[in-house]
C-alpha positions as CSV (number, residue, x, y, z in Angstrom):
1,M,92.8,102.4,101.2
2,Q,95.0,99.7,101.0
3,V,95.5,97.8,104.4
4,H,98.6,96.4,105.6
5,C,99.3,94.0,108.4
6,V,102.1,94.2,110.1
7,V,104.0,93.2,112.9
8,L,105.7,95.4,115.5
9,K,109.0,95.4,116.3
10,S,110.2,95.7,120.1
11,L,111.4,99.2,121.0
12,G,114.2,98.0,123.0
13,N,114.9,94.4,120.7
14,I,114.6,94.1,117.4
15,N,114.3,90.4,116.9
16,E,111.3,90.0,119.2
17,T,107.3,90.5,118.2
18,V,105.2,93.1,120.6
19,A,102.1,92.9,118.5
20,S,100.2,93.0,115.3
21,G,97.9,95.1,113.6
22,Y,97.0,97.1,110.4
23,V,98.8,100.2,109.2
24,S,95.5,103.2,109.4
25,E,98.3,106.0,108.6
26,M,101.1,106.1,106.8
27,E,101.5,109.6,106.4
28,H,100.3,112.4,108.9
29,A,99.5,110.3,111.2
30,R,97.8,111.7,114.7
31,V,97.3,109.6,117.8
32,N,95.5,111.3,120.5
33,G,95.3,114.6,118.1
34,E,98.8,114.9,117.7
35,E,101.0,114.2,114.9
36,S,103.7,111.2,114.9
37,G,106.2,112.4,112.8
38,S,107.4,111.2,109.6
39,D,109.5,108.3,111.0
40,C,106.4,106.7,112.0
41,C,102.8,105.3,111.3
42,E,99.5,104.6,113.1
43,I,98.6,101.4,113.7
44,I,95.7,99.4,115.2
45,I,96.8,96.9,117.4
46,Q,94.4,93.3,116.8
47,S,96.9,90.9,118.4
48,Q,98.9,91.5,121.2
49,M,102.2,89.2,121.8
50,K,104.2,91.0,124.7
51,K,101.4,92.7,126.7
52,D,103.8,95.2,129.0
53,A,106.0,96.9,126.0
54,C,105.8,100.4,126.5
55,L,104.3,102.1,123.9
56,L,106.4,104.9,122.0
57,R,103.5,107.7,122.7
58,P,101.3,106.6,125.3
59,Y,98.7,108.7,125.9
60,G,95.6,108.3,128.2
61,N,94.8,105.2,129.7
62,I,96.9,103.3,126.6
63,Q,100.1,103.0,128.8
64,T,101.3,99.6,127.2
65,I,100.5,97.1,124.7
66,E,97.8,95.1,126.6
67,D,96.1,98.8,126.6
68,S,95.9,99.6,123.1
69,L,94.0,96.8,121.6
70,G,91.9,98.0,119.1
71,A,93.6,101.4,119.7
72,P,95.9,103.5,117.1
73,V,99.7,103.8,118.5
74,A,102.5,105.6,117.3
75,W,105.1,103.3,116.0
76,P,108.3,103.5,114.2
77,L,108.8,102.9,111.0
78,S,111.6,101.1,111.5
79,L,110.3,98.5,113.4
80,V,107.1,97.8,111.5
81,A,107.4,94.7,108.8
82,L,104.8,93.1,107.0
83,D,103.2,89.9,108.3
84,E,105.4,87.2,107.1
85,I,102.4,84.6,108.4
86,L,99.9,86.2,106.6
87,I,102.1,86.8,103.7
88,D,102.5,82.7,102.8
89,A,99.2,82.1,104.1
90,I,97.7,84.2,100.9
91,F,100.5,83.1,99.0
92,D,99.2,79.4,99.4
93,I,95.6,80.4,98.8
94,I,96.4,81.8,95.7
95,R,98.9,79.1,94.5
96,A,96.2,76.5,95.3
97,R,93.6,78.4,93.1
98,A,96.5,78.8,90.1
99,F,96.5,74.9,90.3
100,S,92.6,74.1,90.7
101,N,92.1,76.7,87.5
102,G,95.0,74.5,86.0
103,L,97.5,77.9,85.7
104,G,99.8,76.2,88.4
105,H,102.9,76.1,85.6
106,L,103.1,79.8,85.7
107,L,103.9,80.0,89.7
108,R,107.5,80.2,90.3
109,K,108.7,77.5,92.5
């Protein structure tokens, strides 16, 4: 299983990030036993930026981003983005290793 670290954009403002986490399920996503639909994926929340943000499909005691830490939530695919900070950090590690192994000239600038 591939783990995709992602950020969740606000349901009301695409420029606002409300949480980050990882994609648990892209196809056949189920949250609280209910199918999420083809326009959503299942995300496990790992970090919260806007704790009072509402969930697309609240369930039980999980009503907001604050309630969802460590829990699966359904989120629209159109509002899920790769975590650019993490991608940059990974690339920095790869670049450093390439240079330390004499392969830095192979990296594009």
